[in-house]
C-alpha atoms as one frame of an Amber mdcrd trajectory, in Angstrom:
protein
  19.045 -30.709   0.650  21.026 -29.101  -2.259  22.230 -32.133  -4.540  25.270
 -32.999  -6.205  23.430 -34.047  -9.232  20.204 -32.865 -10.790  16.877 -33.765
 -10.283  14.528 -34.344 -13.532  12.293 -31.515 -14.411   9.184 -33.380 -14.109
  10.087 -34.171 -10.256  11.379 -30.888  -9.385   8.047 -29.299 -10.529   5.906
 -32.402  -8.958   7.862 -31.557  -5.951   7.011 -27.933  -6.078   3.640 -28.524
  -6.805   3.306 -30.547  -3.420   4.571 -27.794  -1.705   2.928 -24.607  -2.918
  -0.444 -26.938  -2.112  -0.037 -25.500   1.375  -0.560 -21.861  -0.094  -4.126
 -20.388  -0.384  -4.794 -18.766  -3.692  -6.573 -15.575  -4.586  -8.799 -17.493
  -6.737 -10.313 -19.300  -4.130 -11.315 -15.663  -2.392  -9.754 -17.368   0.612
  -7.370 -14.458   1.615  -9.478 -12.224   3.021  -7.526 -10.003   4.482  -4.471
  -9.313   1.471  -3.974  -6.295  -0.066  -2.585  -7.635  -3.220  -4.580  -9.921
  -5.829  -4.901 -11.465  -8.936  -2.949  -9.732 -11.442  -4.025  -8.290 -14.905
  -3.948 -11.034 -17.128  -2.511  -8.149 -19.299   0.302  -7.663 -16.827   1.196
 -11.355 -16.251   1.880 -11.707 -19.985   4.021  -8.994 -19.799   5.800  -9.599
 -16.846   6.373 -13.379 -17.967   7.729 -11.833 -21.439  10.253  -9.641 -19.700
  11.594 -11.594 -16.569  15.576 -11.189 -18.109  15.059  -7.072 -18.022  16.855
  -5.221 -15.241  15.123  -1.790 -14.300  18.908  -1.328 -12.536  20.524  -1.163
 -15.993  18.588   1.516 -17.743  21.337   2.060 -19.630  21.255  -1.421 -21.203
  17.458  -1.534 -21.303  16.647   2.134 -22.218  13.008   1.298 -23.688  12.408
  -0.027 -20.071  13.774   3.491 -18.930  11.078   5.102 -20.934   8.902   2.979
 -19.603   9.354   3.722 -16.424   9.125   7.423 -16.615   5.871   7.168 -18.340
   4.410   5.086 -15.157   5.874   7.912 -13.288   4.087  10.346 -15.349   0.940
   8.227 -15.299   0.573   7.821 -11.413   1.866  11.743 -11.089  -1.301  12.515
 -13.565  -3.850  10.443 -11.308  -2.315  12.230  -8.023  -2.784  15.515  -9.671
   1.278  16.348  -9.997   1.805  17.604 -13.840   5.875  17.358 -13.174   6.636
  14.617 -10.929   9.578  13.601  -9.736  10.149   9.653  -8.533  11.000   6.464
  -9.282   9.433   2.944  -9.160  10.115   0.805  -6.438   9.486  -2.296  -4.644
   6.253  -1.464  -2.701   5.345   0.643   0.199   8.289  -0.125   2.232  10.703
   0.974   0.375   8.784   4.043  -0.657   8.262   5.039   2.487  12.036   4.328
   3.816  13.241   6.622   0.624  10.611   9.375   1.904  11.981   9.067   5.339
  15.793   9.295   3.720  14.992  12.748   1.696  13.497  14.020   4.658  16.667
  13.306   6.552  19.397  14.262   3.811  17.861  17.542   3.317  17.666  18.572
   6.583  21.509  17.221   7.609  22.001  19.930  10.224  19.805  18.296  12.359
  21.599  15.710  14.569  18.749  14.410  16.120  16.138  13.972  13.585  12.409
  13.435  14.427   9.659  12.772  12.121   6.043  13.085  13.209   3.369  10.428
  12.536   0.104   9.258  13.643  -0.370   6.109  15.706  -2.320   4.522  12.794
   0.891   4.845  10.751   1.881   1.589   8.586   5.013  -0.348  10.114   7.153
   0.387   7.495   7.531   4.062   8.901   8.902   2.419  12.241  11.316   0.514
   9.751  12.304   3.379   8.193  13.073   5.227  11.505  15.037   1.912  12.771
  17.175   1.796   9.785  17.938   5.882   9.261  18.214   6.734  12.617  15.335
   8.560  13.029  13.088   9.349  16.336   9.304   8.682  15.491   7.026  11.100
  17.442   3.549   9.367  17.398   0.386  11.172  18.033  -3.077  10.213  18.876
  -5.866   9.796  16.732  -9.519  10.076  16.765 -12.471   8.437  17.664 -12.624
   7.674  13.643  -9.042   6.859  13.812  -7.890   9.665  11.919  -4.715  11.552
  12.797  -5.625  14.944  14.778  -3.867  17.664  13.142  -3.533  19.655  16.450
  -1.570  17.253  17.970   0.855  17.114  15.372   1.576  20.810  15.519   1.597
  20.846  19.356   4.963  18.371  18.623   6.828  20.228  16.089  10.239  20.842
  17.376  13.425  22.300  15.868  14.362  18.398  15.113  11.109  17.801  12.898
  12.102  16.743   9.605   9.163  15.576   8.441   5.201  14.331   8.850   3.948
  11.411   7.803   0.252  10.829   6.833  -1.676   7.820   5.553  -4.324   7.877
   2.789  -5.753   4.477   3.582  -4.491   2.821   6.792  -3.864  -0.388   6.824
  -5.847  -1.091   9.848  -8.973   0.265   8.653  -8.645   2.096   5.457  -8.896
   5.543   6.911  -8.039   8.614   5.494  -6.145  11.124   7.504  -7.245  14.982
   7.012  -4.250  15.527   4.771  -5.327  19.201   3.858  -5.381  20.181   7.164
  -1.968  18.472   7.794  -0.697  20.157   4.657  -1.417  23.615   5.955   0.357
  22.963   9.210   3.305  21.501   7.215   3.154  24.236   4.635   3.558  26.881
   7.553   6.294  25.109   9.245   8.185  24.508   6.066   8.272  20.594   6.466
   7.971  18.006   4.260   4.777  16.027   4.352   5.149  12.392   3.225   1.308
  10.937   2.229   1.474   7.311   2.457  -1.016   6.483  -0.589   0.230   2.907
  -0.944  -3.245   1.476  -0.862  -5.532   4.704  -1.442  -3.804   6.005  -4.413
  -5.830   3.635  -7.248  -8.996   4.286  -5.140  -9.301   7.256  -3.816  -9.203
   9.445  -6.792 -12.259   7.670  -8.104 -14.358   8.050  -5.025 -15.614  11.557
  -5.452 -16.549  10.440  -8.986 -18.741   7.692  -7.826 -20.487   9.743  -5.390
 -18.282   8.360  -2.487 -17.006  11.616  -1.196 -14.376  13.415  -1.837 -11.076
  13.255   0.403  -8.146  16.241  -0.765  -5.004  13.843   0.012  -2.675  14.277
  -3.060  -0.585  16.612  -4.629  -3.644  19.338  -4.712  -3.014  19.657  -1.301
   0.020  22.639  -1.503   1.743  21.171   1.492   2.193  17.730   0.241   5.722
  16.830  -0.752   6.070  13.056  -1.470   3.623  10.360  -2.187   3.643   6.590
  -2.184   1.800   4.656  -4.531   1.500   0.825  -5.058   0.313  -0.315  -8.393
   0.471  -4.004  -7.156  -2.413  -3.267  -4.904  -5.228  -1.992  -6.237  -3.558
  -0.804  -9.421  -3.743  -4.722 -10.464  -0.181  -5.101 -10.844   2.321  -8.212
 -10.463   4.486  -7.982  -7.231   6.580  -6.191  -6.567   5.515  -2.644  -8.142
   5.438   0.445  -5.881   6.316   4.126  -6.419   7.240   7.366  -4.817   6.707
  10.628  -6.187   8.142  14.191  -5.177   6.876  17.390  -5.742  10.777  18.823
  -5.769  13.525  17.557  -8.098  15.583  18.656  -4.726  14.055  15.585  -2.425
  14.955  13.599  -5.496  18.270  14.562  -5.960  18.683  13.845  -2.067  18.123
  10.040  -2.386  20.045   9.950  -5.990  23.080   7.522  -5.426  26.208   8.105
  -8.369  27.250   4.356  -9.226  31.101   4.473 -10.520  31.014   1.652 -12.517
  27.647   2.040 -14.520  27.358   4.631 -17.628  24.178   6.699 -18.935  20.959
   6.256 -17.115  22.247   3.340 -14.836  25.075   5.547 -13.491  22.869   7.336
 -11.209  20.056   5.240  -8.603  17.528   6.600  -6.944  15.949   3.243  -5.322
  17.436   1.542  -2.573  17.914  -2.017  -4.441  20.324  -2.126  -7.347  19.319
  -4.856  -9.799  15.380  -4.314  -9.850  12.813  -6.830 -12.013  11.913  -4.535
 -14.914   8.600  -6.963 -15.201   6.444  -5.299 -13.133   7.115  -1.703 -14.178
   6.432  -2.915 -17.651   3.351  -4.415 -16.726   2.295  -1.962 -14.707   2.354
   0.580 -17.764   0.669  -2.046 -19.872  -2.272  -2.303 -17.622  -2.802   1.399
 -16.667  -2.421   2.204 -20.543  -5.083  -0.474 -21.276  -7.673  -0.009 -18.333
  -7.453   3.794 -18.018  -9.575   5.495 -15.708 -12.700   4.548 -17.046 -11.507
   0.295 -16.041  -9.893   1.629 -12.864 -13.103   3.566 -11.978 -15.434   0.374
 -12.539 -13.100  -1.822 -10.397 -13.268   0.754  -7.488 -17.363   0.791  -8.121
 -17.541  -3.228  -7.625 -15.275  -3.188  -5.008 -16.888  -0.846  -3.062 -20.192
  -2.272  -3.937 -18.909  -5.423  -2.278 -17.747  -3.424   0.653 -21.155  -2.394
   1.530 -22.495  -5.950   0.926 -20.138  -6.660   3.694 -21.318  -3.650   6.121
 -24.951  -4.474   5.596 -24.460  -8.203   6.827 -22.528  -6.934   9.781 -24.930
  -5.036  10.762 -27.328  -7.822  10.732 -25.236  -9.705  12.908 -25.683  -8.792
  16.258 -22.320 -10.137  17.935 -20.079  -7.864  15.489 -19.808  -4.772  14.473
 -17.990  -2.146  12.526 -15.200   0.001  13.982 -15.935   2.777  11.698 -18.090
   2.757   8.532 -15.908   2.127   5.591 -14.302   4.904   3.373 -12.413   2.296
   1.164 -12.401  -1.222   0.560 -10.937  -2.149   3.964 -13.802  -3.065   6.775
 -12.667  -3.281  10.535 -14.918  -5.901  12.403 -14.914  -5.966  16.219 -16.700
  -8.394  17.923 -18.885  -7.698  20.826 -18.669 -10.853  23.160 -16.366 -13.668
  21.809 -12.775 -12.772  21.869 -11.347 -11.583  18.558  -8.748 -14.568  18.776
 -11.196 -17.066  19.390 -13.136 -16.046  16.141  -9.992 -15.827  14.155  -9.189
 -19.345  15.157 -12.120 -20.922  14.168 -12.306 -19.296  10.764  -8.784 -20.358
   9.673  -9.537 -23.747  10.680 -12.461 -23.132   7.898  -9.918 -22.231   5.372
  -9.999 -18.289   5.781  -6.480 -16.677   5.415  -7.317 -14.087   8.453  -5.429
 -11.109   9.800  -6.039  -8.621  12.735  -5.212  -5.332  13.543  -4.956  -3.845
  16.645  -6.040  -0.226  17.096  -9.156  -0.978  17.652  -8.664  -4.958  18.089
 -10.253  -6.072  14.527 -10.646  -8.697  11.811  -9.465  -6.653   8.764 -11.325
  -7.780   5.620  -9.848  -6.056   2.160 -12.435  -6.359  -0.432 -10.009  -7.223
  -3.161 -10.803  -8.000  -7.008 -10.528 -11.643  -6.446 -12.815 -11.265  -2.863
 -16.020 -11.991  -5.215 -19.626 -11.556  -3.691 -19.664 -15.548  -3.624 -16.574
 -15.805  -1.776 -17.788 -12.842   0.580 -21.183 -14.436   1.460 -19.186 -17.734
   2.307 -17.361 -16.218   4.521 -20.247 -13.903   6.494 -21.931 -17.563   6.790
 -18.829 -19.052   8.724 -18.474 -16.060  10.624 -22.098 -15.644  11.662 -21.895
 -19.292  12.792 -18.547 -19.131  14.614 -19.376 -15.456  16.220 -22.547 -17.087
  17.980 -21.123 -20.853  18.534 -17.611 -20.119  20.671 -18.191 -20.301  23.694
 -16.694 -17.373  25.820 -13.883 -18.326  28.101
């Protein structure tokens, strides 16, 4: 498997191409449920030319350190925080782990820490609790699959170290009532973390384009931290995430001293030590290049295509939407044929599918690579499959 003597370059590339031929490509439009997309070409260019840069060695790469801080400040500006404290991460999972770690560390006196979350919370929060020895208290959601503030407040105890909510759930793209939950968090002096890994680069523009205003960011006084992923709707190359804190205290809580490093590298706020700087530098370039105007245009187009899907599903008497789409994510329920049968037949036609458990739905994420043509082909196949599979 691991040869004694090397293989010629051309043979290596040929073998790799053969293996990667099994992968779906964003260009095809077939990954219909991915929350990532084709990186912006400027970001891909910057990423490729900065492969050797290590964001874990900011004393060596001082320009990278400055760029990273500017990325945090730009995302802070997007999320209405004038003085953000934070770090870039590998994505929403790391960000959510860091948010829970910060809450645990500032509540060290609590021996049996608990975090309250709605049932629709992302799986990374379960992972964070597992890693950190924290108990999750899961609360019910309403008929629109949003968190219920009263249910959250009811289970607060002396062991509660944080509340987590979501702005753009993985299942349906729903936005929890962050403003109401924020008031509860503020009254009880409990940190509130908002997982906006997907929604951060979408929700700020919805109000501007007439699709509803949703208070979810640092304008809500009770919000302590927010995770935001540029490698989703920010169009950055993977891995590019971030977590922003309102207070320096919470950032200090996740900061570790590294004795053998100097300068900016001697303190680290991320889980990873060695970190690729390329995605950070690419994020900076894309955000500078596109500006708010460019991102707004992308959101307009994705939401337009989302409504196209909505209208088509409403014409299929065998399928229905779980909720009216809030973001560019749709959950499609099957009225008669089991979801698993529909998914299996769609996979055989080349589509890369995903399902959600609450409620049982086919998940469609209308990312920039999912063109109207791709959606039309997908929906034609879905019409065919949902009306021809024999129910057993």
